[in-house]
N, C-alpha and C positions, 0 to 999 in steps of 0.2 A: 251361462253362468246364472244364478240365482242369487240377487243380491236383496237386502232389507235395511232399514233404518241408514239410509244413505242420505249425507249433506250435500247438495249441490246448489251451486249459482247459476243462472240462467241468465245473460245480459242479453238485452235487444237493442239494437240502434235502429231507429226509423225515423223516416223524413214523414211530413205531414203532406198530403195531397187532398186536392179539392176535386171532386165528382159529382155530377148531378145536385151542385148546392150542397153537399155533405162534405165534412171533413172525414178521410181515411188515413191510416196510417200504412205506409210501405216499408215494407223489412230489408233494411241495407244490411246488417250484419247479425249474427247469433253466437254467443259464446257460450258453452258449458263449461263451467269450473267444476268439477268432482272434488269436495273438499276432504270428506270422509264417509268409509264403508266400513260401517260396525257390522255387520253381519253378511257373510256370502259362502256359498259353496260352488264350486267347479266340477264339470262331469265333463272329462275329456274320454271321448270313444275310440275306439279302432288305432289304440296306440301300439306302437311296435307289432306291425302285421297282425293285429286283434289278440295276440298275447296277452290273457285276462291277468294273470298274474303282476305282470309289469304294468299295465294300466291302472292296477288297482295301488300299486305302490306311487304310480307318478301321482295318481287322482289325490292320495293320502297325502303325499308331500305337501303337493300344490297347497290343498285348504290347509294343513297345518301353518304353512309360511305364508298365508295370502295376504297380510299387511305388505310385505315385501314384493310379492309378485304383484299386487296393485301399484306400487310406487313404478314398475316398470311398463305396466300395460296401461297408464291412466292418460298419457296422450293420446293412443290409440281408443281408448274408450270414450274419450271426451270427444273426438274428433268423430266416431262413429254416432253417437248422442247428435250432435250438432247437425251432422248430415240429416240423422232420421226426424229431427225437429223443425229444421228449417225449412221445409216443401209446407208441413201443418201449418206451421204459424204464420206463414206467410199468406196463404189461403185465408186463414180466421181472420187477419188482419185486411185482408181485402173484400172480405164479403160484409164485414159490419162496420157501421161510421164509429167513428171515435166516441160519438156522444152514448152510443151503447153500450160500448166495451169498459168506457170509464165513465158512467154516469156520475154527475155532480151531487146528487142527492143523498 
């Protein structure tokens, strides 16, 4: 899937930790809420044993009705994004003290 012009909300639940005299944030929970996808296209390959005609028909139907398809896929998409972002965000928060991530100036 290729998507553009996406509105999503990422919610981080953190807890403050002290390490080496510095304050760090530890990730406790991460949620991704996909609100709207205005442009997207899907390309599914090797459908129906590789039948190119049936594959093109299914791809055309999925793309023509993408808003409906997205309604069905949204929970799985959000879960996949959460899984992909969780480790990355946790590593960033663990690597930099709060004063550098959120400077007061």
